[in-house]
N, CA, C and O atoms as a GROMACS GRO file, in nm:
protein
  564
    1ILE      N    1   0.083  -0.119   0.000
    1ILE     CA    2   0.000   0.000   0.000
    1ILE      C    3   0.087   0.124   0.000
    1ILE      O    4   0.053   0.223  -0.065
    2THR      N    5   0.198   0.122   0.071
    2THR     CA    6   0.286   0.237   0.078
    2THR      C    7   0.341   0.275  -0.058
    2THR      O    8   0.351   0.393  -0.091
    3MET      N    9   0.379   0.175  -0.138
    3MET     CA   10   0.433   0.203  -0.272
    3MET      C   11   0.326   0.266  -0.361
    3MET      O   12   0.356   0.354  -0.442
    4GLU      N   13   0.202   0.220  -0.348
    4GLU     CA   14   0.094   0.276  -0.428
    4GLU      C   15   0.068   0.422  -0.390
    4GLU      O   16   0.044   0.506  -0.476
    5ILE      N   17   0.074   0.450  -0.261
    5ILE     CA   18   0.056   0.587  -0.213
    5ILE      C   19   0.170   0.674  -0.266
    5ILE      O   20   0.147   0.786  -0.312
    6GLN      N   21   0.293   0.623  -0.260
    6GLN     CA   22   0.409   0.697  -0.309
    6GLN      C   23   0.395   0.724  -0.458
    6GLN      O   24   0.421   0.836  -0.503
    7ARG      N   25   0.354   0.623  -0.535
    7ARG     CA   26   0.338   0.639  -0.679
    7ARG      C   27   0.230   0.744  -0.709
    7ARG      O   28   0.246   0.827  -0.798
    8SER      N   29   0.121   0.740  -0.633
    8SER     CA   30   0.012   0.836  -0.650
    8SER      C   31   0.060   0.978  -0.619
    8SER      O   32   0.026   1.072  -0.691
    9GLU      N   33   0.140   0.992  -0.513
    9GLU     CA   34   0.193   1.124  -0.477
    9GLU      C   35   0.289   1.174  -0.584
    9GLU      O   36   0.288   1.292  -0.618
   10ASN      N   37   0.372   1.084  -0.639
   10ASN     CA   38   0.464   1.122  -0.746
   10ASN      C   39   0.388   1.168  -0.870
   10ASN      O   40   0.426   1.265  -0.935
   11LEU      N   41   0.280   1.098  -0.903
   11LEU     CA   42   0.199   1.137  -1.018
   11LEU      C   43   0.136   1.274  -0.995
   11LEU      O   44   0.130   1.357  -1.085
   12ASN      N   45   0.090   1.297  -0.871
   12ASN     CA   46   0.031   1.427  -0.839
   12ASN      C   47   0.135   1.538  -0.848
   12ASN      O   48   0.106   1.647  -0.897
   13LEU      N   49   0.258   1.510  -0.800
   13LEU     CA   50   0.365   1.609  -0.808
   13LEU      C   51   0.401   1.638  -0.954
   13LEU      O   52   0.422   1.753  -0.992
   14GLY      N   53   0.408   1.533  -1.034
   14GLY     CA   54   0.438   1.551  -1.176
   14GLY      C   55   0.331   1.632  -1.246
   14GLY      O   56   0.361   1.719  -1.328
   15SER      N   57   0.208   1.604  -1.213
   15SER     CA   58   0.096   1.677  -1.272
   15SER      C   59   0.099   1.824  -1.228
   15SER      O   60   0.073   1.913  -1.308
   16ALA      N   61   0.132   1.848  -1.101
   16ALA     CA   62   0.140   1.985  -1.051
   16ALA      C   63   0.253   2.060  -1.119
   16ALA      O   64   0.238   2.177  -1.155
   17ALA      N   65   0.367   1.994  -1.137
   17ALA     CA   66   0.481   2.058  -1.204
   17ALA      C   67   0.446   2.089  -1.350
   17ALA      O   68   0.483   2.194  -1.402
   18GLU      N   69   0.377   1.997  -1.413
   18GLU     CA   70   0.336   2.018  -1.552
   18GLU      C   71   0.240   2.136  -1.562
   18GLU      O   72   0.252   2.220  -1.652
   19THR      N   73   0.145   2.143  -1.471
   19THR     CA   74   0.049   2.254  -1.468
   19THR      C   75   0.121   2.385  -1.443
   19THR      O   76   0.093   2.485  -1.510
   20TRP      N   77   0.213   2.385  -1.348
   20TRP     CA   78   0.290   2.505  -1.317
   20TRP      C   79   0.370   2.551  -1.438
   20TRP      O   80   0.373   2.670  -1.470
   21GLY      N   81   0.434   2.457  -1.508
   21GLY     CA   82   0.511   2.491  -1.627
   21GLY      C   83   0.423   2.547  -1.738
   21GLY      O   84   0.461   2.643  -1.804
   22LEU      N   85   0.307   2.488  -1.757
   22LEU     CA   86   0.215   2.536  -1.859
   22LEU      C   87   0.163   2.675  -1.824
   22LEU      O   88   0.152   2.761  -1.911
   23GLU      N   89   0.132   2.697  -1.697
   23GLU     CA   90   0.086   2.829  -1.654
   23GLU      C   91   0.193   2.935  -1.677
   23GLU      O   92   0.163   3.046  -1.722
   24ARG      N   93   0.317   2.900  -1.648
   24ARG     CA   94   0.428   2.994  -1.672
   24ARG      C   95   0.443   3.025  -1.821
   24ARG      O   96   0.464   3.140  -1.860
   25GLN      N   97   0.431   2.922  -1.904
   25GLN     CA   98   0.443   2.940  -2.048
   25GLN      C   99   0.330   3.030  -2.100
   25GLN      O  100   0.354   3.120  -2.180
   26LEU      N  101   0.208   3.006  -2.054
   26LEU     CA  102   0.096   3.089  -2.096
   26LEU      C  103   0.113   3.233  -2.050
   26LEU      O  104   0.084   3.327  -2.124
   27LEU      N  105   0.161   3.252  -1.927
   27LEU     CA  106   0.186   3.385  -1.875
   27LEU      C  107   0.292   3.457  -1.958
   27LEU      O  108   0.277   3.574  -1.990
   28MET      N  109   0.399   3.386  -1.993
   28MET     CA  110   0.505   3.444  -2.074
   28MET      C  111   0.453   3.483  -2.212
   28MET      O  112   0.483   3.592  -2.261
   29GLN      N  113   0.376   3.396  -2.275
   29GLN     CA  114   0.321   3.427  -2.407
   29GLN      C  115   0.230   3.549  -2.401
   29GLN      O  116   0.233   3.633  -2.491
   30ASN      N  117   0.150   3.559  -2.296
   30ASN     CA  118   0.062   3.674  -2.282
   30ASN      C  119   0.142   3.802  -2.260
   30ASN      O  120   0.108   3.906  -2.315
   31GLN      N  121   0.247   3.794  -2.179
   31GLN     CA  122   0.332   3.911  -2.157
   31GLN      C  123   0.398   3.956  -2.287
   31GLN      O  124   0.405   4.076  -2.314
   32MET      N  125   0.445   3.862  -2.368
   32MET     CA  126   0.506   3.896  -2.496
   32MET      C  127   0.404   3.961  -2.589
   32MET      O  128   0.435   4.059  -2.657
   33ARG      N  129   0.283   3.908  -2.593
   33ARG     CA  130   0.178   3.966  -2.676
   33ARG      C  131   0.145   4.108  -2.632
   33ARG      O  132   0.131   4.198  -2.714
   34GLU      N  133   0.134   4.128  -2.500
   34GLU     CA  134   0.105   4.262  -2.448
   34GLU      C  135   0.217   4.360  -2.482
   34GLU      O  136   0.190   4.474  -2.518
   35ARG      N  137   0.340   4.316  -2.471
   35ARG     CA  138   0.453   4.404  -2.504
   35ARG      C  139   0.456   4.438  -2.652
   35ARG      O  140   0.483   4.552  -2.689
   36GLN      N  141   0.428   4.339  -2.736
   36GLN     CA  142   0.426   4.365  -2.880
   36GLN      C  143   0.312   4.461  -2.916
   36GLN      O  144   0.331   4.550  -3.000
   37THR      N  145   0.197   4.444  -2.854
   37THR     CA  146   0.086   4.535  -2.880
   37THR      C  147   0.119   4.675  -2.831
   37THR      O  148   0.088   4.773  -2.899
   38ALA      N  149   0.181   4.686  -2.715
   38ALA     CA  150   0.221   4.817  -2.663
   38ALA      C  151   0.321   4.884  -2.758
   38ALA      O  152   0.314   5.004  -2.781
   39MET      N  153   0.414   4.806  -2.811
   39MET     CA  154   0.509   4.860  -2.908
   39MET      C  155   0.437   4.909  -3.034
   39MET      O  156   0.472   5.013  -3.089
   40GLN      N  157   0.339   4.834  -3.079
   40GLN     CA  158   0.265   4.873  -3.199
   40GLN      C  159   0.190   5.004  -3.174
   40GLN      O  160   0.190   5.092  -3.260
   41ILE      N  161   0.126   5.017  -3.059
   41ILE     CA  162   0.053   5.140  -3.026
   41ILE      C  163   0.151   5.257  -3.014
   41ILE      O  164   0.124   5.366  -3.065
   42ALA      N  165   0.263   5.234  -2.946
   42ALA     CA  166   0.364   5.340  -2.931
   42ALA      C  167   0.419   5.383  -3.067
   42ALA      O  168   0.438   5.502  -3.091
   43TRP      N  169   0.445   5.285  -3.155
   43TRP     CA  170   0.495   5.317  -3.289
   43TRP      C  171   0.392   5.400  -3.364
   43TRP      O  172   0.427   5.498  -3.431
   44THR      N  173   0.265   5.363  -3.354
   44THR     CA  174   0.159   5.437  -3.422
   44THR      C  175   0.151   5.580  -3.370
   44THR      O  176   0.136   5.673  -3.449
   45ARG      N  177   0.161   5.597  -3.240
   45ARG     CA  178   0.156   5.732  -3.183
   45ARG      C  179   0.275   5.816  -3.228
   45ARG      O  180   0.260   5.935  -3.257
   46GLU      N  181   0.391   5.755  -3.234
   46GLU     CA  182   0.510   5.828  -3.281
   46GLU      C  183   0.496   5.864  -3.428
   46GLU      O  184   0.525   5.977  -3.468
   47PHE      N  185   0.452   5.768  -3.509
   47PHE     CA  186   0.431   5.793  -3.652
   47PHE      C  187   0.329   5.905  -3.672
   47PHE      O  188   0.343   5.987  -3.762
   48LEU      N  189   0.226   5.907  -3.588
   48LEU     CA  190   0.121   6.007  -3.600
   48LEU      C  191   0.175   6.148  -3.580
   48LEU      O  192   0.127   6.242  -3.644
   49LYS      N  193   0.273   6.165  -3.495
   49LYS     CA  194   0.334   6.297  -3.476
   49LYS      C  195   0.393   6.348  -3.606
   49LYS      O  196   0.371   6.463  -3.645
   50TYR      N  197   0.469   6.262  -3.674
   50TYR     CA  198   0.532   6.302  -3.799
   50TYR      C  199   0.429   6.317  -3.911
   50TYR      O  200   0.431   6.415  -3.985
   51PHE      N  201   0.339   6.220  -3.922
   51PHE     CA  202   0.239   6.227  -4.028
   51PHE      C  203   0.143   6.342  -4.004
   51PHE      O  204   0.100   6.408  -4.100
   52GLY      N  205   0.108   6.368  -3.878
   52GLY     CA  206   0.021   6.481  -3.847
   52GLY      C  207   0.083   6.613  -3.888
   52GLY      O  208   0.015   6.701  -3.940
   53THR      N  209   0.212   6.627  -3.864
   53THR     CA  210   0.284   6.748  -3.907
   53THR      C  211   0.282   6.760  -4.058
   53THR      O  212   0.252   6.866  -4.112
   54PHE      N  213   0.313   6.650  -4.126
   54PHE     CA  214   0.309   6.650  -4.273
   54PHE      C  215   0.169   6.683  -4.324
   54PHE      O  216   0.154   6.764  -4.415
   55PHE      N  217   0.068   6.621  -4.264
   55PHE     CA  218  -0.070   6.643  -4.308
   55PHE      C  219  -0.109   6.789  -4.287
   55PHE      O  220  -0.171   6.850  -4.375
   56GLY      N  221  -0.074   6.846  -4.172
   56GLY     CA  222  -0.105   6.986  -4.145
   56GLY      C  223  -0.039   7.080  -4.244
   56GLY      O  224  -0.103   7.171  -4.297
   57LEU      N  225   0.090   7.057  -4.269
   57LEU     CA  226   0.161   7.142  -4.366
   57LEU      C  227   0.104   7.124  -4.506
   57LEU      O  228   0.089   7.222  -4.580
   58ALA      N  229   0.074   7.001  -4.543
   58ALA     CA  230   0.017   6.975  -4.675
   58ALA      C  231  -0.119   7.041  -4.689
   58ALA      O  232  -0.150   7.098  -4.794
   59ALA      N  233  -0.201   7.035  -4.585
   59ALA     CA  234  -0.334   7.097  -4.590
   59ALA      C  235  -0.323   7.247  -4.607
   59ALA      O  236  -0.395   7.307  -4.687
   60VAL      N  237  -0.233   7.309  -4.531
   60VAL     CA  238  -0.213   7.454  -4.542
   60VAL      C  239  -0.161   7.489  -4.682
   60VAL      O  240  -0.210   7.581  -4.746
   61GLY      N  241  -0.060   7.415  -4.727
   61GLY     CA  242  -0.002   7.442  -4.859
   61GLY      C  243  -0.101   7.420  -4.972
   61GLY      O  244  -0.109   7.501  -5.064
   62LEU      N  245  -0.176   7.312  -4.966
   62LEU     CA  246  -0.274   7.285  -5.072
   62LEU      C  247  -0.388   7.386  -5.069
   62LEU      O  248  -0.439   7.425  -5.174
   63THR      N  249  -0.429   7.428  -4.950
   63THR     CA  250  -0.533   7.530  -4.939
   63THR      C  251  -0.484   7.662  -4.998
   63THR      O  252  -0.556   7.728  -5.073
   64ALA      N  253  -0.362   7.699  -4.963
   64ALA     CA  254  -0.305   7.823  -5.020
   64ALA      C  255  -0.293   7.812  -5.171
   64ALA      O  256  -0.322   7.908  -5.242
   65GLY      N  257  -0.251   7.697  -5.221
   65GLY     CA  258  -0.240   7.677  -5.366
   65GLY      C  259  -0.375   7.682  -5.434
   65GLY      O  260  -0.387   7.737  -5.544
   66ALA      N  261  -0.477   7.627  -5.371
   66ALA     CA  262  -0.611   7.629  -5.429
   66ALA      C  263  -0.666   7.771  -5.435
   66ALA      O  264  -0.731   7.809  -5.532
   67ILE      N  265  -0.640   7.849  -5.330
   67ILE     CA  266  -0.685   7.988  -5.328
   67ILE      C  267  -0.609   8.070  -5.432
   67ILE      O  268  -0.668   8.148  -5.506
   68LYS      N  269  -0.478   8.050  -5.436
   68LYS     CA  270  -0.394   8.127  -5.528
   68LYS      C  271  -0.428   8.097  -5.674
   68LYS      O  272  -0.438   8.188  -5.756
   69LYS      N  273  -0.448   7.970  -5.706
   69LYS     CA  274  -0.477   7.931  -5.845
   69LYS      C  275  -0.626   7.932  -5.874
   69LYS      O  276  -0.668   7.910  -5.988
   70LYS      N  277  -0.707   7.957  -5.771
   70LYS     CA  278  -0.853   7.956  -5.785
   70LYS      C  279  -0.901   7.824  -5.847
   70LYS      O  280  -0.988   7.822  -5.934
   71ASN      N  281  -0.840   7.715  -5.799
   71ASN     CA  282  -0.872   7.582  -5.850
   71ASN      C  283  -0.892   7.488  -5.730
   71ASN      O  284  -0.794   7.447  -5.668
   72PRO      N  285  -1.017   7.455  -5.697
   72PRO     CA  286  -1.040   7.367  -5.582
   72PRO      C  287  -0.986   7.225  -5.601
   72PRO      O  288  -0.973   7.151  -5.504
   73GLY      N  289  -0.956   7.186  -5.723
   73GLY     CA  290  -0.902   7.054  -5.751
   73GLY      C  291  -0.766   7.031  -5.685
   73GLY      O  292  -0.725   6.917  -5.662
   74VAL      N  293  -0.697   7.141  -5.654
   74VAL     CA  294  -0.567   7.130  -5.588
   74VAL      C  295  -0.583   7.069  -5.448
   74VAL      O  296  -0.488   7.009  -5.396
   75LEU      N  297  -0.701   7.082  -5.389
   75LEU     CA  298  -0.726   7.028  -5.255
   75LEU      C  299  -0.750   6.877  -5.255
   75LEU      O  300  -0.755   6.816  -5.149
   76LEU      N  301  -0.763   6.816  -5.372
   76LEU     CA  302  -0.798   6.675  -5.383
   76LEU      C  303  -0.706   6.581  -5.304
   76LEU      O  304  -0.756   6.485  -5.245
   77PRO      N  305  -0.574   6.602  -5.300
   77PRO     CA  306  -0.488   6.510  -5.222
   77PRO      C  307  -0.518   6.507  -5.072
   77PRO      O  308  -0.477   6.414  -5.003
   78ILE      N  309  -0.590   6.607  -5.022
   78ILE     CA  310  -0.624   6.609  -4.879
   78ILE      C  311  -0.717   6.493  -4.844
   78ILE      O  312  -0.713   6.442  -4.732
   79VAL      N  313  -0.801   6.450  -4.939
   79VAL     CA  314  -0.898   6.344  -4.910
   79VAL      C  315  -0.830   6.213  -4.869
   79VAL      O  316  -0.857   6.164  -4.759
   80PRO      N  317  -0.741   6.154  -4.951
   80PRO     CA  318  -0.678   6.029  -4.906
   80PRO      C  319  -0.587   6.050  -4.785
   80PRO      O  320  -0.576   5.962  -4.699
   81LEU      N  321  -0.522   6.166  -4.778
   81LEU     CA  322  -0.436   6.193  -4.662
   81LEU      C  323  -0.518   6.199  -4.534
   81LEU      O  324  -0.472   6.155  -4.428
   82SER      N  325  -0.639   6.253  -4.543
   82SER     CA  326  -0.722   6.262  -4.423
   82SER      C  327  -0.767   6.123  -4.377
   82SER      O  328  -0.779   6.099  -4.256
   83PHE      N  329  -0.791   6.030  -4.471
   83PHE     CA  330  -0.826   5.893  -4.432
   83PHE      C  331  -0.709   5.826  -4.360
   83PHE      O  332  -0.728   5.758  -4.259
   84ILE      N  333  -0.589   5.845  -4.412
   84ILE     CA  334  -0.470   5.787  -4.349
   84ILE      C  335  -0.452   5.846  -4.209
   84ILE      O  336  -0.425   5.774  -4.113
   85PHE      N  337  -0.467   5.978  -4.199
   85PHE     CA  338  -0.452   6.045  -4.070
   85PHE      C  339  -0.556   5.994  -3.970
   85PHE      O  340  -0.523   5.966  -3.855
   86ALA      N  341  -0.681   5.983  -4.014
   86ALA     CA  342  -0.789   5.937  -3.925
   86ALA      C  343  -0.763   5.794  -3.878
   86ALA      O  344  -0.785   5.762  -3.762
   87TYR      N  345  -0.717   5.708  -3.969
   87TYR     CA  346  -0.688   5.569  -3.933
   87TYR      C  347  -0.576   5.563  -3.829
   87TYR      O  348  -0.588   5.494  -3.728
   88GLN      N  349  -0.469   5.637  -3.854
   88GLN     CA  350  -0.356   5.635  -3.760
   88GLN      C  351  -0.396   5.692  -3.624
   88GLN      O  352  -0.355   5.640  -3.521
   89TYR      N  353  -0.477   5.798  -3.625
   89TYR     CA  354  -0.523   5.855  -3.498
   89TYR      C  355  -0.609   5.755  -3.423
   89TYR      O  356  -0.594   5.736  -3.302
   90ASP      N  357  -0.700   5.690  -3.495
   90ASP     CA  358  -0.788   5.591  -3.433
   90ASP      C  359  -0.708   5.475  -3.376
   90ASP      O  360  -0.741   5.422  -3.270
   91MET      N  361  -0.603   5.436  -3.446
   91MET     CA  362  -0.518   5.326  -3.399
   91MET      C  363  -0.440   5.368  -3.274
   91MET      O  364  -0.428   5.290  -3.179
   92GLY      N  365  -0.388   5.489  -3.272
   92GLY     CA  366  -0.303   5.532  -3.161
   92GLY      C  367  -0.378   5.582  -3.039
   92GLY      O  368  -0.335   5.561  -2.926
   93TYR      N  369  -0.492   5.650  -3.062
   93TYR     CA  370  -0.562   5.712  -2.950
   93TYR      C  371  -0.711   5.678  -2.943
   93TYR      O  372  -0.777   5.709  -2.844
   94GLY      N  373  -0.762   5.615  -3.046
   94GLY     CA  374  -0.906   5.587  -3.051
   94GLY      C  375  -0.940   5.446  -3.008
   94GLY      O  376  -0.869   5.384  -2.929
   95THR      N  377  -1.049   5.397  -3.063
   95THR     CA  378  -1.103   5.268  -3.023
   95THR      C  379  -1.081   5.160  -3.128
   95THR      O  380  -1.144   5.054  -3.121
   96LEU      N  381  -0.994   5.184  -3.224
   96LEU     CA  382  -0.974   5.086  -3.332
   96LEU      C  383  -0.933   4.949  -3.278
   96LEU      O  384  -0.988   4.848  -3.320
   97LEU      N  385  -0.837   4.946  -3.188
   97LEU     CA  386  -0.791   4.816  -3.135
   97LEU      C  387  -0.903   4.742  -3.062
   97LEU      O  388  -0.911   4.620  -3.069
   98GLN      N  389  -0.988   4.816  -2.992
   98GLN     CA  390  -1.101   4.751  -2.923
   98GLN      C  391  -1.200   4.696  -3.025
   98GLN      O  392  -1.252   4.586  -3.007
   99ARG      N  393  -1.225   4.772  -3.132
   99ARG     CA  394  -1.317   4.723  -3.236
   99ARG      C  395  -1.259   4.601  -3.307
   99ARG      O  396  -1.332   4.508  -3.340
  100ILE      N  397  -1.128   4.601  -3.330
  100ILE     CA  398  -1.063   4.485  -3.392
  100ILE      C  399  -1.075   4.364  -3.299
  100ILE      O  400  -1.105   4.254  -3.345
  101LYS      N  401  -1.051   4.385  -3.170
  101LYS     CA  402  -1.062   4.276  -3.072
  101LYS      C  403  -1.204   4.221  -3.069
  101LYS      O  404  -1.224   4.099  -3.068
  102ASP      N  405  -1.303   4.310  -3.069
  102ASP     CA  406  -1.443   4.266  -3.068
  102ASP      C  407  -1.477   4.185  -3.193
  102ASP      O  408  -1.545   4.083  -3.185
  103GLU      N  409  -1.428   4.230  -3.308
  103GLU     CA  410  -1.456   4.157  -3.433
  103GLU      C  411  -1.385   4.021  -3.432
  103GLU      O  412  -1.441   3.922  -3.479
  104ALA      N  413  -1.264   4.017  -3.379
  104ALA     CA  414  -1.192   3.889  -3.369
  104ALA      C  415  -1.268   3.792  -3.279
  104ALA      O  416  -1.278   3.673  -3.310
  105GLU      N  417  -1.321   3.841  -3.168
  105GLU     CA  418  -1.400   3.756  -3.079
  105GLU      C  419  -1.526   3.706  -3.150
  105GLU      O  420  -1.566   3.591  -3.132
  106ASN      N  421  -1.588   3.793  -3.230
  106ASN     CA  422  -1.706   3.754  -3.306
  106ASN      C  423  -1.671   3.643  -3.406
  106ASN      O  424  -1.746   3.547  -3.420
  107ILE      N  425  -1.559   3.656  -3.473
  107ILE     CA  426  -1.515   3.553  -3.568
  107ILE      C  427  -1.491   3.422  -3.496
  107ILE      O  428  -1.533   3.316  -3.543
  108LEU      N  429  -1.423   3.428  -3.382
  108LEU     CA  430  -1.397   3.306  -3.305
  108LEU      C  431  -1.527   3.239  -3.259
  108LEU      O  432  -1.538   3.117  -3.258
  109ASP      N  433  -1.625   3.321  -3.221
  109ASP     CA  434  -1.751   3.267  -3.169
  109ASP      C  435  -1.846   3.219  -3.278
  109ASP      O  436  -1.914   3.117  -3.260
  110THR      N  437  -1.853   3.290  -3.391
  110THR     CA  438  -1.958   3.260  -3.489
  110THR      C  439  -1.908   3.213  -3.624
  110THR      O  440  -1.986   3.158  -3.702
  111GLN      N  441  -1.780   3.232  -3.655
  111GLN     CA  442  -1.729   3.196  -3.787
  111GLN      C  443  -1.599   3.118  -3.778
  111GLN      O  444  -1.506   3.143  -3.855
  112SER      N  445  -1.591   3.027  -3.685
  112SER     CA  446  -1.466   2.955  -3.661
  112SER      C  447  -1.421   2.872  -3.780
  112SER      O  448  -1.303   2.838  -3.790
  113THR      N  449  -1.512   2.839  -3.872
  113THR     CA  450  -1.470   2.762  -3.990
  113THR      C  451  -1.374   2.842  -4.077
  113THR      O  452  -1.297   2.783  -4.153
  114LEU      N  453  -1.377   2.974  -4.067
  114LEU     CA  454  -1.283   3.057  -4.144
  114LEU      C  455  -1.139   3.039  -4.095
  114LEU      O  456  -1.045   3.072  -4.167
  115LEU      N  457  -1.123   2.988  -3.975
  115LEU     CA  458  -0.990   2.976  -3.914
  115LEU      C  459  -0.922   2.844  -3.944
  115LEU      O  460  -0.805   2.826  -3.910
  116GLN      N  461  -0.993   2.752  -4.007
  116GLN     CA  462  -0.935   2.621  -4.034
  116GLN      C  463  -0.828   2.630  -4.142
  116GLN      O  464  -0.845   2.701  -4.241
  117LEU      N  465  -0.720   2.558  -4.121
  117LEU     CA  466  -0.612   2.554  -4.218
  117LEU      C  467  -0.650   2.466  -4.336
  117LEU      O  468  -0.725   2.370  -4.320
  118PRO      N  469  -0.599   2.497  -4.455
  118PRO     CA  470  -0.623   2.406  -4.567
  118PRO      C  471  -0.560   2.270  -4.536
  118PRO      O  472  -0.450   2.264  -4.484
  119LYS      N  473  -0.627   2.164  -4.568
  119LYS     CA  474  -0.584   2.026  -4.542
  119LYS      C  475  -0.578   1.995  -4.392
  119LYS      O  476  -0.518   1.894  -4.354
  120GLY      N  477  -0.638   2.077  -4.308
  120GLY     CA  478  -0.644   2.050  -4.165
  120GLY      C  479  -0.514   2.086  -4.094
  120GLY      O  480  -0.421   2.138  -4.155
  121PRO      N  481  -0.508   2.057  -3.964
  121PRO     CA  482  -0.387   2.090  -3.888
  121PRO      C  483  -0.268   2.006  -3.932
  121PRO      O  484  -0.283   1.891  -3.974
  122LEU      N  485  -0.150   2.064  -3.921
  122LEU     CA  486  -0.027   1.995  -3.957
  122LEU      C  487   0.003   1.887  -3.853
  122LEU      O  488  -0.006   1.912  -3.733
  123THR      N  489   0.038   1.769  -3.899
  123THR     CA  490   0.068   1.658  -3.808
  123THR      C  491   0.215   1.620  -3.820
  123THR      O  492   0.286   1.663  -3.911
  124TYR      N  493   0.258   1.539  -3.726
  124TYR     CA  494   0.395   1.489  -3.729
  124TYR      C  495   0.420   1.410  -3.858
  124TYR      O  496   0.526   1.423  -3.919
  125GLU      N  497   0.322   1.330  -3.898
  125GLU     CA  498   0.336   1.251  -4.021
  125GLU      C  499   0.353   1.342  -4.142
  125GLU      O  500   0.432   1.312  -4.231
  126ASP      N  501   0.278   1.452  -4.147
  126ASP     CA  502   0.291   1.548  -4.258
  126ASP      C  503   0.433   1.605  -4.262
  126ASP      O  504   0.494   1.614  -4.369
  127LEU      N  505   0.484   1.642  -4.145
  127LEU     CA  506   0.619   1.698  -4.139
  127LEU      C  507   0.723   1.596  -4.185
  127LEU      O  508   0.816   1.630  -4.258
  128GLU      N  509   0.707   1.473  -4.142
  128GLU     CA  510   0.801   1.368  -4.182
  128GLU      C  511   0.795   1.345  -4.333
  128GLU      O  512   0.899   1.327  -4.397
  129LYS      N  513   0.677   1.346  -4.390
  129LYS     CA  514   0.662   1.326  -4.533
  129LYS      C  515   0.732   1.440  -4.610
  129LYS      O  516   0.799   1.415  -4.710
  130ILE      N  517   0.715   1.562  -4.563
  130ILE     CA  518   0.780   1.677  -4.626
  130ILE      C  519   0.932   1.666  -4.611
  130ILE      O  520   1.006   1.689  -4.706
  131ARG      N  521   0.976   1.630  -4.489
  131ARG     CA  522   1.120   1.618  -4.466
  131ARG      C  523   1.181   1.513  -4.557
  131ARG      O  524   1.286   1.535  -4.616
  132ARG      N  525   1.114   1.398  -4.569
  132ARG     CA  526   1.166   1.291  -4.656
  132ARG      C  527   1.171   1.334  -4.802
  132ARG      O  528   1.266   1.303  -4.873
  133SER      N  529   1.068   1.405  -4.845
  133SER     CA  530   1.065   1.446  -4.986
  133SER      C  531   1.172   1.550  -5.018
  133SER      O  532   1.216   1.561  -5.132
  134GLN      N  533   1.213   1.626  -4.918
  134GLN     CA  534   1.313   1.730  -4.940
  134GLN      C  535   1.455   1.683  -4.911
  134GLN      O  536   1.552   1.750  -4.948
  135SER      N  537   1.468   1.570  -4.846
  135SER     CA  538   1.600   1.520  -4.809
  135SER      C  539   1.664   1.448  -4.928
  135SER      O  540   1.601   1.364  -4.992
  136LYS      N  541   1.789   1.482  -4.956
  136LYS     CA  542   1.862   1.417  -5.064
  136LYS      C  543   1.923   1.285  -5.017
  136LYS      O  544   1.960   1.200  -5.098
  137PHE      N  545   1.933   1.269  -4.885
  137PHE     CA  546   2.002   1.153  -4.831
  137PHE      C  547   1.908   1.046  -4.776
  137PHE      O  548   1.953   0.941  -4.732
  138PHE      N  549   1.778   1.072  -4.779
  138PHE     CA  550   1.683   0.978  -4.720
  138PHE      C  551   1.668   0.857  -4.811
  138PHE      O  552   1.645   0.870  -4.932
  139ILE      N  553   1.682   0.739  -4.753
  139ILE     CA  554   1.667   0.614  -4.828
  139ILE      C  555   1.547   0.540  -4.772
  139ILE      O  556   1.544   0.508  -4.653
  140GLU      N  557   1.449   0.514  -4.857
  140GLU     CA  558   1.327   0.444  -4.817
  140GLU      C  559   1.360   0.298  -4.786
  140GLU      O  560   1.432   0.235  -4.863
  141LYS      N  561   1.310   0.243  -4.674
  141LYS     CA  562   1.336   0.104  -4.637
  141LYS      C  563   1.229   0.014  -4.691
  141LYS      O  564   1.234  -0.107  -4.669
   0.00000   0.00000   0.00000
């Protein structure tokens, strides 16, 4: 009976260690994702400073050119530039990331078939078949 109890305790310890390791791995992956997202937001905010300056100068210059030449067509480049500016602002300071997250959750909940890989998930056998076909030294037994 003592050996069975010991074996059971060892299995429980192994399971606990496995759970602990998995929890650490998940925590690390989440931390990396959060840091990458923070970098993306920070990059967008920094880019917005430069693009905002360019957009402002371009708007003033194009407006002055349109008035001087009495041609409103000169203002036309402001339209696509304003869309780019609005997108970057929404990404850096607005709710774009929240809307993207909400849409991603909707896809996961209601359209999960869109997420399936062609030919299904990759298996060990698939990898071995690819490795063998690409290996010049593999000899079939």
